N, C-alpha and C positions, 0 to 999 in steps of 0.2 A: 436344509433349513437355515434361514438367515440368523446369524449370531446377534444376540441382543447386546447393544453397547453397554459398557461398564457403567454402573450407577454412579452418577456424579453427586458427591456429598460435600464438596468444598468449592465454593465459588468466590472469586475475587472481583471487586468492583474498581474500575478505573474510569476517570472522567476527564474531559477537557475542562480544566479549572477556570477558564475564561468564560465558559458558558454557564452562568449562574442559574439560568432557567432549568438546568438539569437537576437542581437540588430536589424538587418534589419527586422526580422520577427515580432518583437514587434511593430516596427514603421508601418509596413504594416497592422498589426491587428488593431492598433489604428486608422489608416486612413480609413480602410474598415468599421469598426464599426461606426465611426463618419459619414461616408457617408450614412449609414443606419439610422441615427438619434438616435443612441444608445449613452448613456452617458458612457464614458470610464474613469476608474480610476485605480490606482495601489497602491501598498504598497511602503514604503519609499525606501527599498533596491532595488526594481526593477527600480524605477525612477532614483536612483543614478547610477545604471549600464547602463541604456538605454539612459539617457539624455532626455527622453520625458518630456513634460510639460503637466501634467495631474493632476486632483485632487488627493491629497496625503492622504494616511491613514498609521498610524504608523507601522502596522504589518498586517499579513494575517488574523488574527482573527478579527481585526477592519474592514478590507476590506470586509470580508465575511458578516459582519453585514450590510454594506452599499450596497452591490451588490446583484444581483439576480443570477449571475453565475460568476464563476472564470475560466478564461482560464489560464492553468498552462503550462508554456513553459520550457521543460526539458525532462528528462527521467523518468522512473518509480520512481527513488529515490526522485526526486523533488515532485512528486505526493504523495508519502508516507509521506514525511515531512509535506507537506501542510495538508494532511488528519489528521495527529495527532494534528497539530496546531489549526485546526478548528473543532475538534471532537464534534459531536452533533449539528453542525450548519445545518440548512435546505438548505443552499446555495450549489448547486451542483458544481462539478468540471468537466472540460473537459481538458484532456491532449493534448498538441500540442507537437509532438515528436521532440526533439532535443537531440539525444543521441544514445545509442546502443540498442540492442534487448530489447523490453519491451512489456508488455501485457496491461498496464493500459493506456498509452497514445494512444488515439484513432484516432488522426488526424496527418498526416504528414504535413510538411511545404508546399508541393505542393497542398495539399487538403484544405488549410486554407480558400481561398475565397469561395469555395463550402460549407465548413462547416458553415461559417458565413451566407450564403444564407439560409441554412437549419435551422439554429437557428432562423433567422428572420421569416421564413415561419412556424415555429412551428413543423418542421419535426424532432422530437426527442422524446426520452423517458427518464425517470429518474429511475435509479436503486439504491436501498439501499443496502449497503454492511455492514456486521457486523464488528465491531472493537473488538479486544481482549484486555484483561487486564492481567497484571501479578503483583502479590504482593509478595515480599520477607518476610519471617519470620525467624528470628527476623528482625524488620524493619530497624534498624540502619540508620535512617533518609532517607532511600531510598523512593522516591515517587512511587505511583502506575504507572507502565509503560503502555503505549498504543501502539498497533500495528495494522496495517491493514493487512499486509502479514503474519508475523511470529515472533516467539520468538525462538532464537537459543542458545543452551548451547554448549560451545566449551571449549577445553583445552587451556592451555597457550602455551608457545613456546617449551616446552619439548615434544618430540615425544613419548609419552606414552598414554595409554588409560585412560579415566576417568570412574568412576562408578556412575551411576544415578539410583535411585529407582523411579519408576513411579506408581502412583495409579490413578484410574479413579472412580469418585464418591465414594470415600472411600474404594474401593476394589483394592488390589494389582494387578498390571498388570505384571511387571517383573522388574528385575534389569539388566540394560544395562551396559555392558563393551564395550566402543565404543570411537570413536574420538569426538563424539558430538551427539546432539539430536535436532530435529526440531519439533516444534509444530506450525502448520500453519492453517490459515483459508482456506476456499474454494478459496477466492481471491488469497491467497498466494501459492496455489498448483502449479502454473506455475513459481514460483520463485526458491529459493534454494532447496525446497523439490523436485522439478522436476529434478534438477541436481543430487540429491542424490538418485534417483530411486523411488521417491514417485509417487502416482497416480495423474493424471490430473483430477481435480474435477470441474464440472460446477459451476460458481460463484453463481448460484441460490440455490445450495445445502446448507443444514444446518448442517455443520459438522466441526470438527477439524481433522487434520491428524497428527499422531505422527510418525515421520520417524527418525530412528537411522542413524548416519553417521559411516560407516565402522564398524558395530558391530562384536564382536568376535564370537558370536553365529550366524551361517549362517542362521538359521531358523528365526531370528528376521527380520520382515518385517514391512512395514507401517501398522499402525492400524488406522482405521477411526472410530471416535466416534461422538455422537450427539453434536450439537452446544451448547446445554444447559448443557453439562457435565462439571464437575470440574476436571481438571487435576492437580495433585500435583507432582512436581519433587523434589526429595530430593538428595542433594549432599552427596555421600558416600566417595569419594576420599578426603584424607586429605593432601597428600604430593604434589599434583599438583594444580596449579591454575585453577579455572573454571570460565568462563565468561558467562554472559547472555546478549544478544543483542536483541533490538527491531527493526525490519525492517532493520537490519544491520547498524543502525545509532546511537542508544542510547545504551550504554553499562554500566553494573555494574559488579563488582567482587563478587564472591560467596565464601563462606567458607564451610568447612566440617560441615554437620548437617543443613545447610540452606535448607529451603523448599520454593519453588516458586509455588504459586497457580495461575493457568491460567484458565480463564473463559471468557465467552462472556461479553464484556463491555456494560454498559447501553447506551452508545452513539453509533450512526451509522454514516456512511459517505454516501453521495449521489453522484453518478456519472452520468453525462449526456452522453447518447449514441445517436448518430445520426441515422436517419432512414436508413435502409439498412445494418447497421452493426450488427454483431453477434459474440458471443464467438467462435463458431466453425469455422467461416470464418477466424477469427483472428488466430486460431490454425493452420489452413491450410497454411496461408500466412507466419506466423512467423517461423513455424517449417519446412516449405518446404516439407510437406509430399508427398511421392511418390503417383502419381495418382491424385493429386489435380488439379482442373481446375480453381481455384480462389486464 
Protein backbone atom coordinates (compact mmCIF):
# COMPACT_ATOMS: atom_id res chain seq x y z
CA UNK A 1 0.00 0.00 0.00
CA UNK A 2 1.35 3.38 -1.04
CA UNK A 3 2.28 5.58 1.90
CA UNK A 4 0.35 8.83 2.09
CA UNK A 5 2.61 11.92 2.11
CA UNK A 6 2.93 13.87 5.34
CA UNK A 7 0.26 16.54 5.67
CA UNK A 8 1.65 19.95 4.82
CA UNK A 9 0.54 22.60 7.30
CA UNK A 10 3.16 25.36 6.81
CA UNK A 11 3.79 26.89 3.39
CA UNK A 12 6.12 29.76 2.48
CA UNK A 13 5.59 32.16 -0.42
CA UNK A 14 8.53 33.44 -2.46
CA UNK A 15 8.20 35.76 -5.46
CA UNK A 16 10.25 37.43 -8.13
CA UNK A 17 9.91 40.95 -6.76
CA UNK A 18 10.36 42.45 -10.24
CA UNK A 19 7.17 40.78 -11.46
CA UNK A 20 4.56 43.06 -9.93
CA UNK A 21 1.85 41.25 -11.87
CA UNK A 22 2.20 38.39 -9.39
CA UNK A 23 0.71 40.48 -6.54
CA UNK A 24 -2.92 39.34 -7.11
CA UNK A 25 -1.74 35.74 -7.42
CA UNK A 26 0.17 35.92 -4.15
CA UNK A 27 -2.91 37.34 -2.41
CA UNK A 28 -5.08 34.59 -3.87
CA UNK A 29 -2.62 31.91 -2.75
CA UNK A 30 -2.48 33.31 0.79
CA UNK A 31 -6.30 33.37 0.98
CA UNK A 32 -6.80 29.86 -0.43
CA UNK A 33 -4.16 28.36 1.85
CA UNK A 34 -5.56 30.07 4.93
CA UNK A 35 -9.03 28.74 4.08
CA UNK A 36 -7.51 25.24 4.15
CA UNK A 37 -6.11 25.85 7.62
CA UNK A 38 -2.53 26.11 6.40
CA UNK A 39 -0.11 28.51 8.08
CA UNK A 40 1.22 30.91 5.44
CA UNK A 41 4.49 32.84 5.68
CA UNK A 42 6.89 34.67 3.36
CA UNK A 43 10.35 36.17 3.09
CA UNK A 44 10.89 39.88 3.67
CA UNK A 45 11.38 40.82 0.01
CA UNK A 46 8.15 39.10 -1.05
CA UNK A 47 6.18 40.83 1.71
CA UNK A 48 7.53 44.26 0.74
CA UNK A 49 6.52 43.72 -2.87
CA UNK A 50 3.13 42.12 -2.24
CA UNK A 51 1.89 44.18 0.72
CA UNK A 52 0.68 40.99 2.42
CA UNK A 53 0.57 40.82 6.21
CA UNK A 54 2.06 37.41 7.01
CA UNK A 55 4.71 36.01 9.37
CA UNK A 56 8.04 37.33 8.09
CA UNK A 57 11.37 35.55 7.59
CA UNK A 58 14.49 37.48 6.65
CA UNK A 59 15.36 35.48 3.51
CA UNK A 60 14.49 32.33 1.58
CA UNK A 61 16.94 30.16 3.53
CA UNK A 62 15.29 31.11 6.82
CA UNK A 63 11.85 30.64 5.26
CA UNK A 64 12.79 27.14 4.10
CA UNK A 65 13.73 26.21 7.65
CA UNK A 66 10.29 27.23 8.94
CA UNK A 67 8.08 25.93 6.11
CA UNK A 68 7.32 22.45 4.81
CA UNK A 69 6.90 23.69 1.22
CA UNK A 70 7.86 26.81 -0.73
CA UNK A 71 5.57 28.12 -3.46
CA UNK A 72 7.81 30.08 -5.83
CA UNK A 73 6.05 32.67 -8.00
CA UNK A 74 7.98 33.55 -11.15
CA UNK A 75 9.68 31.86 -14.05
CA UNK A 76 12.43 29.28 -14.15
CA UNK A 77 14.98 31.96 -13.27
CA UNK A 78 13.29 32.58 -9.93
CA UNK A 79 13.23 28.87 -9.15
CA UNK A 80 16.93 28.56 -10.03
CA UNK A 81 17.80 31.43 -7.70
CA UNK A 82 15.79 29.99 -4.82
CA UNK A 83 17.25 26.53 -5.43
CA UNK A 84 20.78 27.87 -4.98
CA UNK A 85 19.81 29.88 -1.90
CA UNK A 86 18.30 26.88 -0.08
CA UNK A 87 20.70 24.23 -1.46
CA UNK A 88 20.61 21.13 0.70
CA UNK A 89 17.34 22.00 2.44
CA UNK A 90 14.76 19.18 2.72
CA UNK A 91 11.99 21.69 1.99
CA UNK A 92 10.65 21.14 -1.54
CA UNK A 93 9.75 23.81 -4.11
CA UNK A 94 6.70 24.14 -6.33
CA UNK A 95 6.92 26.74 -9.08
CA UNK A 96 3.89 28.89 -9.95
CA UNK A 97 4.39 30.12 -13.49
CA UNK A 98 4.63 33.91 -13.90
CA UNK A 99 6.82 34.43 -16.94
CA UNK A 100 7.90 33.02 -20.28
CA UNK A 101 8.55 29.47 -21.47
CA UNK A 102 9.88 27.32 -18.67
CA UNK A 103 10.15 23.69 -17.59
CA UNK A 104 10.61 24.01 -13.82
CA UNK A 105 7.48 25.96 -12.88
CA UNK A 106 4.86 23.22 -12.76
CA UNK A 107 1.65 25.21 -12.17
CA UNK A 108 0.03 28.05 -14.11
CA UNK A 109 -1.90 30.87 -12.47
CA UNK A 110 -5.21 29.34 -13.58
CA UNK A 111 -4.25 26.00 -12.01
CA UNK A 112 -3.40 27.45 -8.58
CA UNK A 113 -6.70 26.55 -6.80
CA UNK A 114 -6.55 22.97 -8.08
CA UNK A 115 -2.88 22.71 -7.12
CA UNK A 116 -3.63 23.76 -3.55
CA UNK A 117 -6.43 21.18 -3.34
CA UNK A 118 -3.99 18.49 -4.52
CA UNK A 119 -1.38 19.55 -1.96
CA UNK A 120 -3.94 19.40 0.84
CA UNK A 121 -5.12 15.99 -0.37
CA UNK A 122 -1.55 14.66 -0.52
CA UNK A 123 -1.78 14.12 -4.28
CA UNK A 124 1.85 14.81 -5.07
CA UNK A 125 5.34 13.31 -5.13
CA UNK A 126 8.76 14.72 -4.30
CA UNK A 127 11.63 14.56 -6.80
CA UNK A 128 15.26 15.07 -5.82
CA UNK A 129 17.42 16.91 -8.33
CA UNK A 130 21.21 17.05 -8.35
CA UNK A 131 23.01 20.36 -7.97
CA UNK A 132 26.33 21.05 -9.68
CA UNK A 133 29.40 22.75 -8.22
CA UNK A 134 32.19 24.63 -9.96
CA UNK A 135 35.50 25.61 -8.39
CA UNK A 136 38.04 27.85 -10.14
CA UNK A 137 41.77 27.24 -9.75
CA UNK A 138 43.57 29.40 -8.77
CA UNK A 139 40.88 30.49 -6.31
CA UNK A 140 41.41 34.28 -6.28
CA UNK A 141 38.74 34.64 -3.58
CA UNK A 142 36.06 33.12 -5.81
CA UNK A 143 33.64 30.92 -3.85
CA UNK A 144 32.45 27.53 -5.04
CA UNK A 145 29.55 28.15 -7.40
CA UNK A 146 26.32 26.13 -7.35
CA UNK A 147 23.94 25.55 -10.24
CA UNK A 148 20.80 23.52 -10.80
CA UNK A 149 20.71 23.92 -14.60
CA UNK A 150 24.12 24.68 -16.03
CA UNK A 151 27.51 26.30 -16.08
CA UNK A 152 28.25 28.24 -19.26
CA UNK A 153 31.62 29.45 -20.55
CA UNK A 154 31.29 32.37 -22.96
CA UNK A 155 33.47 34.91 -24.73
CA UNK A 156 33.43 38.64 -24.09
CA UNK A 157 32.10 41.26 -26.47
CA UNK A 158 34.66 40.59 -29.22
CA UNK A 159 33.26 38.37 -31.98
CA UNK A 160 36.06 35.81 -31.93
CA UNK A 161 36.25 32.20 -30.82
CA UNK A 162 37.65 31.14 -27.48
CA UNK A 163 39.68 27.98 -26.85
CA UNK A 164 38.86 25.62 -24.00
CA UNK A 165 40.53 22.33 -23.08
CA UNK A 166 38.21 19.77 -21.51
CA UNK A 167 39.09 16.66 -19.53
CA UNK A 168 36.74 14.10 -17.98
CA UNK A 169 37.94 12.09 -14.97
CA UNK A 170 41.51 13.05 -15.71
CA UNK A 171 41.43 12.00 -19.37
CA UNK A 172 41.64 14.56 -22.16
CA UNK A 173 38.40 14.95 -24.10
CA UNK A 174 39.28 17.64 -26.65
CA UNK A 175 40.21 21.26 -27.19
CA UNK A 176 37.20 23.26 -28.33
CA UNK A 177 37.45 26.36 -30.52
CA UNK A 178 33.99 27.77 -30.11
CA UNK A 179 31.78 30.65 -29.02
CA UNK A 180 31.28 28.95 -25.67
CA UNK A 181 30.63 25.73 -23.80
CA UNK A 182 27.73 24.47 -21.68
CA UNK A 183 28.03 21.86 -18.96
CA UNK A 184 24.51 21.07 -17.77
CA UNK A 185 22.69 18.66 -15.49
CA UNK A 186 19.79 16.51 -16.64
CA UNK A 187 17.47 19.18 -15.20
CA UNK A 188 19.23 21.82 -17.31
CA UNK A 189 19.04 19.88 -20.57
CA UNK A 190 15.85 21.76 -21.48
CA UNK A 191 17.47 25.17 -20.94
CA UNK A 192 20.39 26.75 -22.85
CA UNK A 193 21.75 23.36 -23.91
CA UNK A 194 18.50 22.59 -25.73
CA UNK A 195 18.73 25.87 -27.66
CA UNK A 196 22.33 25.00 -28.58
CA UNK A 197 21.32 21.62 -30.05
CA UNK A 198 22.01 19.46 -27.01
CA UNK A 199 20.00 16.36 -26.17
CA UNK A 200 16.83 16.47 -24.09
CA UNK A 201 17.52 14.31 -21.04
CA UNK A 202 14.98 12.93 -18.58
CA UNK A 203 15.52 14.62 -15.18
CA UNK A 204 15.76 11.19 -13.55
CA UNK A 205 18.93 10.43 -15.56
CA UNK A 206 22.28 10.61 -13.78
CA UNK A 207 24.49 12.58 -16.12
CA UNK A 208 26.14 15.79 -17.27
CA UNK A 209 25.91 16.99 -20.86
CA UNK A 210 28.80 18.91 -22.41
CA UNK A 211 27.61 21.02 -25.35
CA UNK A 212 29.82 23.39 -27.40
CA UNK A 213 28.40 26.62 -28.78
CA UNK A 214 29.12 27.05 -32.50
CA UNK A 215 32.27 24.88 -32.53
CA UNK A 216 34.72 25.38 -35.40
CA UNK A 217 35.02 21.60 -35.82
CA UNK A 218 31.66 20.42 -37.11
CA UNK A 219 32.17 16.93 -35.70
CA UNK A 220 32.08 18.34 -32.14
CA UNK A 221 28.74 17.32 -30.68
CA UNK A 222 27.18 17.05 -27.25
CA UNK A 223 28.85 14.53 -24.98
CA UNK A 224 26.94 12.85 -22.15
CA UNK A 225 28.96 11.66 -19.15
CA UNK A 226 28.10 10.10 -15.81
CA UNK A 227 26.86 12.37 -13.02
CA UNK A 228 29.71 11.22 -10.79
CA UNK A 229 32.30 12.33 -13.34
CA UNK A 230 34.67 15.24 -12.77
CA UNK A 231 34.80 17.69 -15.68
CA UNK A 232 37.74 20.09 -15.85
CA UNK A 233 37.65 23.04 -18.27
CA UNK A 234 40.90 24.96 -18.83
CA UNK A 235 40.98 28.38 -20.47
CA UNK A 236 43.51 28.46 -23.30
CA UNK A 237 42.56 31.80 -24.85
CA UNK A 238 44.74 34.63 -23.55
CA UNK A 239 43.71 37.67 -25.59
CA UNK A 240 39.95 37.42 -25.19
CA UNK A 241 37.84 37.66 -22.06
CA UNK A 242 36.16 34.44 -20.95
CA UNK A 243 33.25 34.38 -18.53
CA UNK A 244 31.70 31.61 -16.45
CA UNK A 245 28.06 31.86 -15.39
CA UNK A 246 25.99 29.68 -13.07
CA UNK A 247 22.36 29.28 -14.16
CA UNK A 248 22.78 32.47 -16.19
CA UNK A 249 22.70 34.52 -12.99
CA UNK A 250 26.06 34.41 -11.19
CA UNK A 251 29.15 35.30 -13.23
CA UNK A 252 32.93 35.26 -12.73
CA UNK A 253 35.69 36.34 -15.10
CA UNK A 254 38.34 33.83 -16.12
CA UNK A 255 41.95 34.27 -17.22
CA UNK A 256 44.23 32.23 -19.43
CA UNK A 257 45.35 29.10 -17.57
CA UNK A 258 42.39 29.08 -15.19
CA UNK A 259 40.91 25.65 -14.56
CA UNK A 260 37.30 25.14 -13.54
CA UNK A 261 36.42 21.80 -11.94
CA UNK A 262 32.76 20.84 -12.29
CA UNK A 263 31.25 17.95 -10.39
CA UNK A 264 28.10 16.89 -8.62
CA UNK A 265 27.52 19.03 -5.52
CA UNK A 266 26.98 17.35 -2.15
CA UNK A 267 23.64 19.16 -1.81
CA UNK A 268 20.43 18.41 -3.68
CA UNK A 269 17.21 20.29 -4.26
CA UNK A 270 13.72 18.83 -3.94
CA UNK A 271 10.83 19.67 -6.27
CA UNK A 272 7.17 18.92 -5.58
CA UNK A 273 5.31 17.44 -8.52
CA UNK A 274 1.52 17.23 -8.50
CA UNK A 275 -0.32 14.03 -9.31
CA UNK A 276 -0.96 13.68 -13.03
CA UNK A 277 2.08 15.71 -14.06
CA UNK A 278 5.03 14.23 -15.98
CA UNK A 279 8.19 15.36 -17.71
CA UNK A 280 7.09 14.02 -21.09
CA UNK A 281 3.70 15.68 -20.87
CA UNK A 282 5.47 18.95 -20.12
CA UNK A 283 7.67 18.46 -23.19
CA UNK A 284 4.65 17.91 -25.41
CA UNK A 285 2.91 21.00 -24.08
CA UNK A 286 5.85 23.39 -23.89
CA UNK A 287 7.44 22.45 -27.22
CA UNK A 288 4.12 22.06 -29.11
CA UNK A 289 5.28 18.84 -30.69
CA UNK A 290 3.44 17.79 -33.82
CA UNK A 291 1.01 14.95 -33.20
CA UNK A 292 0.70 15.72 -29.49
CA UNK A 293 -2.73 15.22 -27.95
CA UNK A 294 -1.96 16.90 -24.59
